[in-house]
DRENBA-133929 format. One line per field, with one value per residue (C-alpha): residue number from 1; residue in one letter; x, y, z. Coordinates in steps of 0.25 Angstrom, whole numbers. Last residue first. Layout:
resi = NUM,...
resn = A,...
x = X,...
y = Y,...
z = Z,...
//
This chain:
resi = 717,716,715,714,713,712,711,710,709,708,707,706,705,704,703,702,701,700,699,698,697,696,695,694,693,692,691,690,689,688,687,686,685,684,683,682,681,680,679,678,677,676,675,674,673,672,671,670,669,668,667,666,665,664,663,662,661,660,659,658,657,656,655,654,653,652,651,650,649,648,647,646,645,644,643,642,641,640,639,638,637,636,635,634,633,632,631,630,629,628,627,626,625,624,623,622,621,620,619,618,617,616,615,614,613,612,611,610,609,608,607,606,605,604,603,602,601,600,599,598,597,596,595,594,593,592,591,590,589,588,587,586,585,584,583,582,581,580,579,578,577,576,575,574,573,572,571,570,569,568,567,566,565,564,563,562,561,560,559,558,557,556,555,554,553,552,551,550,549,548,547,546,545,544,543,542,541,540,539,538,537,536,535,534,533,532,531,530,529,528,527,526,525,524,523,522,521,520,519,518,517,516,515,514,513,512,511,510,509,508,507,506,505,504,503,502,501,500,499,498,497,496,495,494,493,492,491,490,489,488,487,486,485,484,483,482,481,480,479,478,477,476,475,474,473,472,471,470,469,468,467,466,465,464,463,462,461,460,459,458,457,456,455,454,453,452,451,450,449,448,447,446,445,444,443,442,441,440,439,438,437,436,435,434,433,432,431,430,429,428,427,426,425,424,423,422,421,420,419,418,417,416,415,414,413,412,411,410,409,408,407,406,405,404,403,402,401,400,399,398,397,396,395,394,393,392,391,390,389,388,387,386,385,384,383,382,381,380,379,378,377,376,375,374,373,372,371,370,369,368,367,366,365,364,363,362,361,360,359,358,357,356,355,354,353,352,351,350,349,348,347,346,345,344,343,342,341,340,339,338,337,336,335,334,333,332,331,330,329,328,327,326,325,324,323,322,321,320,319,318,317,316,315,314,313,312,311,310,309,308,307,306,305,304,303,302,301,300,299,298,297,296,295,294,293,292,291,290,289,288,287,286,285,284,283,282,281,280,279,278,277,276,275,274,273,272,271,270,269,268,267,266,265,264,263,262,261,260,259,258,257,256,255,254,253,252,251,250,249,248,247,246,245,244,243,242,241,240,239,238,237,236,235,234,233,232,231,230,229,228,227,226,225,224,223,222,221,220,219,218,217,216,215,214,213,212,211,210,209,208,207,206,205,204,203,202,201,200,199,198,197,196,195,194,193,192,191,190,189,188,187,186,185,184,183,182,181,180,179,178,177,176,175,174,173,172,171,170,169,168,167,166,165,164,163,162,161,160,159,158,157,156,155,154,153,152,151,150,149,148,147,146,145,144,143,142,141,140,139,138,137,136,135,134,133,132,131,130,129,128,127,126,125,124,123,122,121,120,119,118,117,116,115,114,113,112,111,110,109,108,107,106,105,104,103,102,101,100,99,98,97,96,95,94,93,92,91,90,89,88,87,86,85,84,83,82,81,80,79,78,77,76,75,74,73,72,71,70,69,68,67,66,65,64,63,62,61,60,59,58,57,56,55,54,53,52,51,50,49,48,47,46,45,44,43,42,41,40,39,38,37,36,35,34,33,32,31,30,29,28,27,26,25,24,23,22,21,20,19,18,17,16,15,14,13,12,11,10,9,8,7,6,5,4,3,2,1
resn = K,E,T,T,S,S,E,T,T,A,S,T,A,S,T,S,E,T,S,E,E,H,Y,E,K,Y,T,K,T,Q,Y,L,D,S,T,S,K,N,G,N,Q,S,Y,L,S,T,S,F,T,G,K,T,E,E,I,E,E,L,Q,D,L,Q,D,K,Y,N,F,D,E,A,N,I,P,E,L,G,S,D,T,Y,F,R,L,L,D,G,N,V,L,R,D,S,I,E,L,Q,K,A,V,K,E,K,I,D,T,I,E,Q,S,E,E,Q,E,K,T,A,P,Q,G,T,T,N,D,Y,L,I,N,D,Y,Y,T,Y,N,P,T,F,F,Y,N,N,K,R,Y,A,V,I,Q,D,H,D,P,S,F,L,D,Q,G,L,Q,I,Y,N,T,T,D,V,G,L,L,H,L,L,T,P,L,A,D,V,Q,G,G,Y,T,H,N,I,G,G,N,T,Q,G,P,V,H,I,M,Y,P,V,R,Q,L,Q,A,V,D,Y,N,T,W,T,D,P,N,K,G,L,L,S,A,L,E,T,T,R,G,D,S,I,G,Y,H,D,G,Y,L,V,I,V,S,N,D,Y,L,G,S,A,K,L,Y,A,F,F,E,S,V,A,A,D,L,Y,N,A,T,A,F,Y,G,N,I,T,E,D,E,T,T,A,I,P,F,G,A,E,D,N,E,F,Q,S,Y,P,Y,H,N,S,V,A,I,F,K,T,Y,F,P,Q,Q,L,H,E,L,Y,Q,V,S,Q,Q,F,F,P,K,D,H,L,G,Y,Q,F,S,N,E,A,N,V,D,Y,Y,S,A,D,F,F,N,Q,F,G,L,R,K,Y,T,E,N,R,N,W,F,T,G,A,N,G,H,F,V,A,S,S,Y,G,A,V,Q,N,L,I,N,P,A,A,E,F,T,N,S,G,G,L,T,P,F,L,V,G,Q,N,L,G,F,F,S,N,E,M,L,T,E,A,D,S,T,K,G,A,N,V,Q,H,F,F,N,D,F,A,F,T,Q,N,D,H,F,L,S,N,L,F,P,T,V,E,H,E,T,G,N,E,D,T,L,K,Y,D,I,L,F,Q,Q,F,S,E,L,H,I,Y,I,V,N,R,G,K,A,I,G,F,M,D,D,S,P,A,A,Y,H,E,K,V,Y,D,E,V,E,V,L,D,N,P,S,A,E,A,R,V,Q,N,T,Q,Y,T,Q,Y,G,D,Y,A,M,F,F,N,L,G,L,Y,K,V,I,Y,D,R,S,F,T,R,G,L,L,Q,P,R,D,A,E,A,L,S,L,N,A,S,F,I,L,A,G,L,I,S,F,A,L,A,V,R,A,R,I,P,K,K,D,V,K,I,V,K,T,F,L,L,I,P,I,I,V,L,D,I,V,Y,L,L,D,H,V,R,L,L,R,L,A,S,E,G,L,G,S,S,V,A,G,S,N,L,I,T,N,I,T,M,F,D,T,F,E,R,Y,Y,S,A,N,S,Y,I,L,V,S,L,A,L,Y,I,L,F,M,I,V,Y,S,T,K,P,K,R,V,Y,L,A,I,S,L,L,L,I,T,T,A,F,P,N,V,L,L,I,F,Y,Q,F,G,S,E,I,G,L,N,F,D,V,F,Y,A,L,M,S,K,A,W,I,L,I,T,L,L,F,F,F,G,L,R,S,N,L,W,K,F,T,A,K,M
x = 398,409,411,411,422,430,429,433,445,449,448,457,467,467,469,480,487,486,492,503,506,506,515,525,525,527,539,540,547,547,557,557,570,577,574,589,592,600,589,578,581,596,591,581,592,591,604,605,607,620,623,637,632,620,630,639,627,624,638,639,626,632,644,646,637,647,642,650,657,645,647,633,633,627,612,608,599,604,617,615,627,629,614,616,621,620,613,605,599,598,591,581,579,576,566,559,558,553,542,538,538,530,520,519,517,506,499,500,492,498,496,482,478,483,475,481,484,475,475,461,463,478,479,491,503,511,526,527,521,514,503,493,483,489,503,513,525,534,547,554,557,558,543,539,527,519,511,514,516,513,503,515,513,521,533,539,550,563,571,583,582,580,565,565,561,561,549,550,537,544,556,547,540,552,559,547,544,554,547,534,521,507,498,488,491,486,485,492,486,488,502,508,518,522,521,525,521,525,521,525,517,524,512,504,513,511,496,498,507,495,489,477,480,486,472,473,469,483,487,482,492,504,508,507,516,529,535,532,541,534,540,540,548,553,540,540,538,541,541,541,547,545,533,540,553,548,554,540,535,547,547,533,536,547,538,528,539,543,529,526,540,535,522,529,537,525,518,530,531,521,525,539,534,527,516,507,503,506,513,506,513,519,534,541,544,553,551,548,545,554,550,560,560,560,550,561,569,566,574,573,576,580,580,582,578,583,597,598,601,587,588,600,594,581,586,586,571,569,578,574,559,563,572,587,593,590,594,586,586,582,586,598,604,605,608,608,618,626,613,612,611,614,616,619,610,614,610,624,627,615,621,633,628,615,623,610,614,628,622,618,603,596,593,592,595,599,598,600,591,596,585,591,605,600,586,592,603,593,583,593,601,610,623,628,639,635,621,624,624,621,610,605,601,602,595,584,591,584,575,575,569,582,578,566,570,584,578,568,579,587,575,572,585,580,569,562,550,541,527,518,503,498,505,505,506,506,501,486,490,485,499,504,493,496,511,507,498,507,502,488,485,471,466,462,468,479,483,477,487,482,487,485,499,505,501,511,523,534,547,554,547,558,554,559,560,561,563,554,559,548,537,526,536,528,515,504,512,513,527,531,533,546,545,549,560,565,565,573,583,585,586,597,605,611,619,626,633,632,642,646,632,627,638,634,620,625,633,621,612,623,623,608,608,618,610,597,603,607,593,585,581,566,562,575,573,559,561,571,559,559,567,567,577,580,566,563,551,546,541,548,560,561,560,571,580,579,582,595,598,597,606,616,616,617,629,636,633,639,651,654,652,661,672,672,669,680,680,684,669,669,661,648,648,662,662,666,657,645,648,650,636,629,633,628,617,611,610,597,589,592,585,572,571,570,580,575,573,588,591,583,589,603,601,607,619,619,614,627,633,623,628,634,623,611,619,620,605,597,583,570,559,568,567,564,572,585,584,581,591,602,598,599,612,618,615,620,633,634,632,643,652,648,652,665,669,665,673,685,684,684,695,689,681,672,661,661,656,644,638,635,628,621,615,613,604,597,591,581,574,563,560,558,548,541,540,534,524,519,519,531,532,546,544,557,560,552,550,562,572,569,569,583,588,583,590,603,602,600,612,621,617,619,633,637,632,640,653,651,649,635,629,635,628,618,629,637,625
y = 749,739,741,756,755,745,754,767,759,754,768,774,763,765,780,778,768,778,789,780,777,791,796,784,788,802,799,799,807,807,816,812,804,817,821,819,817,826,826,832,846,844,840,850,861,870,867,873,859,858,871,866,852,858,868,856,849,860,861,847,847,859,851,862,874,884,897,908,911,917,929,935,949,951,956,969,972,986,982,982,984,970,970,978,967,977,967,962,974,982,971,969,984,984,972,979,992,986,979,992,1000,990,990,1005,1006,995,1003,1016,1011,1010,995,995,1006,998,986,974,961,950,941,947,951,950,961,959,968,962,963,948,949,960,954,963,964,955,959,952,958,958,966,959,946,947,948,958,954,966,962,975,968,979,970,961,946,945,952,960,958,967,963,971,968,978,978,962,959,944,938,925,928,942,935,926,937,946,934,930,943,942,929,936,941,943,941,930,923,909,904,905,909,896,896,884,880,892,889,901,897,904,897,903,913,915,907,920,926,915,917,932,928,923,909,911,899,891,891,890,880,879,866,873,884,876,875,890,891,886,899,905,895,884,882,897,902,899,893,895,887,893,884,891,882,878,869,862,858,847,836,830,843,847,833,834,847,841,830,840,848,836,832,846,846,833,839,851,841,834,847,853,840,844,859,855,845,856,851,849,836,838,827,819,816,802,802,803,788,791,798,812,822,833,847,854,863,862,856,846,858,860,871,870,883,885,895,889,891,881,876,867,852,847,854,846,832,839,841,827,826,839,836,821,826,838,832,835,844,853,843,831,824,812,800,806,809,819,816,830,839,842,846,859,861,876,880,894,901,916,921,923,908,904,912,903,889,894,897,895,880,879,872,860,855,849,863,865,879,882,892,894,905,914,924,937,932,919,924,935,926,915,925,933,946,944,949,946,937,923,926,936,929,914,918,930,924,932,945,951,945,939,946,951,946,938,924,922,931,925,911,914,919,906,898,907,914,919,927,925,932,920,925,923,925,912,915,904,907,893,888,889,878,881,882,870,861,865,863,849,846,851,845,841,830,831,819,821,808,816,823,835,844,850,864,868,875,873,887,893,889,880,880,875,876,881,877,887,883,893,889,897,908,917,911,921,932,943,937,944,957,957,961,975,976,983,990,1004,998,989,1000,1010,999,996,1011,1013,1000,1007,1016,1004,1002,995,997,983,977,987,984,970,973,982,971,962,972,973,958,958,968,960,947,953,959,945,939,949,963,964,950,948,961,959,945,951,958,973,982,996,1003,991,990,1004,1004,990,990,1003,999,985,991,1001,990,982,993,996,981,981,993,986,973,981,989,976,971,984,983,969,975,986,977,969,954,945,935,921,917,904,893,888,873,874,861,869,881,872,864,876,881,867,866,880,878,867,876,885,876,864,871,868,854,861,860,866,852,850,862,856,843,848,860,855,864,876,886,893,890,899,911,919,916,919,932,936,933,922,925,922,911,904,889,891,904,898,888,900,909,898,896,911,913,901,905,919,913,904,915,923,911,909,923,922,909,915,928,919,910,922,932,946,947,959,950,942,954,954,942,950,962,953,945,957,963,951,945,956,955,944,949,963,958,949,961,970,958,959,953,944,938,934,919,913,899,898,912,919,907,903,917,919,906,911,925,918,909,922,929,916,915,930,929,917,924,936,928,922,907,907,910,898,889,883,882,873,864
z = 1214,1214,1199,1200,1210,1201,1189,1197,1203,1189,1183,1194,1192,1177,1179,1189,1180,1168,1177,1182,1167,1163,1174,1171,1156,1159,1167,1182,1193,1208,1216,1231,1228,1226,1240,1245,1260,1268,1278,1269,1273,1269,1255,1254,1256,1268,1274,1288,1294,1287,1279,1275,1271,1263,1256,1252,1247,1238,1233,1230,1222,1214,1209,1198,1197,1204,1208,1215,1202,1197,1207,1209,1214,1228,1228,1234,1223,1222,1216,1201,1192,1188,1186,1173,1165,1153,1144,1156,1162,1149,1143,1155,1155,1140,1142,1153,1145,1132,1140,1147,1134,1127,1139,1139,1124,1125,1136,1128,1117,1103,1102,1108,1098,1087,1092,1098,1090,1094,1106,1110,1124,1124,1114,1105,1101,1090,1089,1090,1104,1112,1121,1127,1138,1150,1145,1136,1129,1117,1118,1106,1114,1129,1131,1142,1150,1155,1167,1175,1189,1199,1207,1209,1207,1194,1201,1190,1181,1178,1190,1195,1210,1221,1222,1222,1236,1239,1245,1238,1230,1227,1221,1213,1206,1205,1197,1188,1182,1171,1167,1163,1168,1165,1177,1176,1189,1190,1205,1218,1231,1238,1241,1248,1237,1229,1214,1205,1191,1178,1165,1152,1143,1129,1123,1123,1113,1103,1103,1101,1090,1083,1081,1071,1062,1073,1080,1095,1105,1111,1104,1091,1093,1096,1081,1080,1092,1085,1080,1094,1101,1109,1123,1127,1138,1152,1158,1173,1186,1200,1212,1226,1236,1251,1249,1237,1243,1252,1244,1240,1236,1227,1222,1217,1211,1203,1198,1193,1186,1179,1175,1169,1161,1155,1151,1145,1137,1132,1128,1120,1112,1101,1101,1097,1087,1079,1069,1081,1088,1103,1110,1121,1134,1133,1133,1147,1146,1135,1121,1126,1115,1113,1117,1107,1115,1130,1140,1145,1151,1165,1172,1187,1195,1209,1220,1234,1248,1252,1250,1237,1240,1236,1222,1218,1219,1215,1201,1196,1197,1191,1179,1178,1175,1167,1156,1157,1147,1135,1125,1131,1144,1152,1143,1136,1150,1161,1175,1181,1187,1174,1168,1176,1191,1193,1207,1214,1204,1205,1191,1188,1191,1183,1171,1170,1171,1163,1150,1142,1143,1150,1162,1153,1155,1167,1174,1189,1194,1208,1219,1234,1241,1252,1251,1246,1240,1235,1231,1222,1216,1212,1207,1198,1200,1188,1183,1168,1164,1162,1159,1149,1135,1139,1149,1142,1129,1115,1112,1121,1132,1144,1153,1167,1180,1184,1186,1178,1167,1165,1167,1156,1147,1149,1145,1132,1130,1116,1123,1136,1142,1146,1149,1162,1159,1166,1179,1191,1206,1210,1224,1219,1209,1194,1188,1196,1191,1177,1180,1184,1172,1161,1148,1152,1141,1134,1126,1112,1107,1099,1112,1118,1126,1138,1143,1157,1157,1143,1138,1148,1140,1145,1138,1150,1163,1173,1187,1197,1212,1222,1237,1246,1256,1252,1243,1247,1248,1240,1235,1243,1244,1228,1224,1219,1204,1200,1186,1191,1200,1189,1178,1187,1190,1175,1172,1182,1179,1167,1176,1182,1168,1155,1144,1143,1144,1134,1124,1124,1121,1109,1104,1104,1097,1086,1085,1085,1073,1065,1068,1064,1051,1047,1051,1042,1042,1043,1048,1056,1063,1065,1071,1081,1086,1088,1097,1091,1082,1073,1067,1070,1060,1056,1041,1037,1045,1039,1025,1028,1034,1022,1013,1021,1021,1006,1005,1014,1006,993,999,1002,988,982,991,985,971,974,980,967,968,966,954,959,959,967,960,964,959,963,971,984,981,979,991,999,995,997,1012,1017,1007,1016,1028,1029,1019,1027,1039,1031,1038,1051,1063,1077,1083,1080,1089,1100,1099,1100,1109,1122,1123,1113,1123,1128,1114,1107,1115,1104,1094,1104,1108,1093,1091,1085,1081,1088,1089,1098,1093,1078,1078,1082,1070,1060,1067,1065,1051,1047,1054,1048,1034,1037,1042,1030,1020,1027,1026,1012,1008,1015,1008,995,997,1002,990,980,986,984,997,996,991,1004,1012,1002,1010,1022,1015,1005,1017,1025,1015,1009,1021,1022,1008,1011,1025,1020,1009,1019,1028,1017,1014,1029,1042,1043,1057,1057,1061,1057,1053,1039,1034,1039,1040,1025,1021,1027,1021,1007,1009,1013,1001,992,998,996,982,979,984,976,964,968,969,956,952,958,944,939,949,939,929,938,939
//
C-alpha cells in the first residue's frame, strides 16, 4: 500500500492530489447539485477548467512555507476551506437555487434557529463524496501512509505555481469574455459567474461587491436622495377615483400564506383511485368572491431573503438586497417608512405581528421595531409543544386560535400581520388527526406533501375567518392574503409538470417562470364590485395599493411600486434576481426572452425592439434605485414625508398583553379594543377548530344521513 502512495510522498505530489480532489468536488457540484444552464461544448470546456486557476493559486501559498509540517497544515487548511465552500453552496443551492454570499455567511446565525429537520432533508447520499476525504487524508498523514516531505520547495518553484494559477485564470477569463462579453462589467446572473469563473472567484468577487456596498452606506449623503425622489415622482401612479378610500378607517389584517403559489388556487389533486380532491376550497371561494379583489398575475419578487424579502416588499414598497438578506443585515440599523408607522402617524392605527416562531428568526425582533410595529407576539407568547409544532414554529390551526387572545386587546383600527408557517418546506406529512389529505405520487417527496400542507393552511384560514365573523371584527376589516414566494423551487418543477397537465420532456424555463405567480387577494366585506383582476403586478406594488384603499395620500412617501388599481400602472414586474421581468406580452427569465402568446423564445426582432430595450431599462432602474435607497440608508435623510423618526427603544416586545390591558384600563370607556367593546369579556371561546379527521367524519356522516333521507323518501313514494 505504501508503494501505491509513493508518488504522494513529495510536497508537490500532495499539492496535485488536493488540486485534483477540489476539481472533482467542483464537478460533482456543477453537474449534480447546481443547474448552471450549459448551452454549448465551449461552455462545458470552460466549466471543466475553471476550478484549476484559483485552486492552484490558493494552494501555492503553502509552497512558500519552508517548514515541512507547517506547509502541509496550511495546505490542508486551505483545502478544507475550499471543500467546505463547495459543499455549503451545494446544500444551499438545493433550497434557494442560488449561491451563498458573504452577507449570507456573516448573517447565518440570524436564521439558524429551527432549521434542524429542514437541513436534514437537504442531505443527499452523494454528500459523502464532499466530506469523506476530509477524514481519510488526515488519517493517511497521521499513519504516515502519506509521508511529509521534509525537503522545502524553492521560492522560484512556488512562484512559478502562483504565476501558473494567474495565467490559467487570465486564459479562463478571456474564454469567458469571448462567450459572454462584459461578464463582470454588467450585472449578470450569479450562475454565470460560477459557470464561467468558478465558486472561488465568485466568493472573492462577492466579497469585493459587499465591501463596495458598505462603502456606499458610509459615503451616502442627502444629495444621493435627489435621483431617488425624481424616480418616485416620475413613477408615481395616481389612485383610481372609484377605489380610493373604499376601506378607510378599517382594520387591516394581513394573512401570510407561506410558500403558497398561485397554481394551487382551484387546483384539484387526483388520488390513486382517480378521485379529485380540492386542495384549497376556502381560498378558492374567497378568490372568486365579489367582495374580493383578486389578482391572478401577481408575482413574488424575493431573492435569498425569501419570506423576509416578501415582508420588506409588502411593508416598504422597495426590494430586498441583491446579495444577502436585508432583515439580518440592515434591518436592525436602517431607517424605514413602513406601513405600520405610516398608518399609526397618519390615521392612529395600532399594530402587531403574530408569528409562532422565535423572534430572533430573520432578526425580526429588531427589524420590526424599526418598521414601526408596536407589538410582536412570537413563539414565547404561544403554547408550543412537540405535538402542535415543527421546526418553523407553531402549526397554523393552533397559531390562529391562540392569537385571538392578543388580537382582541388591540386598539382599533389596527394593522396586523399573521405569519402562518405550516405550508413550509419540507412539507412534512401529518401523522396525527390532521393526516388524511391525499399525498401526490411523484419522485419528489417535497412535491408530494405540498398539497396536504396547503390544504391544512386553507382549513386554518377558514377557521380564522369564521372567528372574525363571529366576533364582529370581520365587517370592519380589510383582509389581505398574499403568497410570499415559491413553494416548489425551480430545480424541482420538472417533477411537478405532470401534475399540472404538462409534459416533463417539453417543460421549459418559460413554464418555470409562470410558477412565480403567488396569490394576492384584498377582501373587503360589504363590497360587491370585486372580481379577478388580470393586471400584472408584484409585491412592491402592495403598499401603495393598500394605502390608497385606506384613503391615505402617498405622494410624499418614497415608494417604488404603483397602485395596482391605478390607470397609470405600467404592468412591468421586476424580478429581484438577475433583472428578469414579467409583462402581459413578454417574460424574461433565465436570460431568455419569451413571447407570452406562444410560450416560445422571442424572435431576434422582438429582442432588439425598442419596447424591450425600454422595459429592461425600467426594470434595471427600479432595482438600482432600490439598492441605492437601501444600501445607502437614504431614508435617514428624507423629511418630506412629515413622519416623525422612529425610536426603536420606544418598543418593548416583553409582557405585551399586560401593556395592552394597561392601555385599555387607561382609556376606559374610550377603549376601542374588541375586548372592551365586548363588555370586557374574551371572545376566545368563539374560535372553533377541528382536525382533518373530525371534518372528514362529519362530512361522511352528513353524506350518509342525506343518502338515508333520500332513500326513505323514495321508499315512501
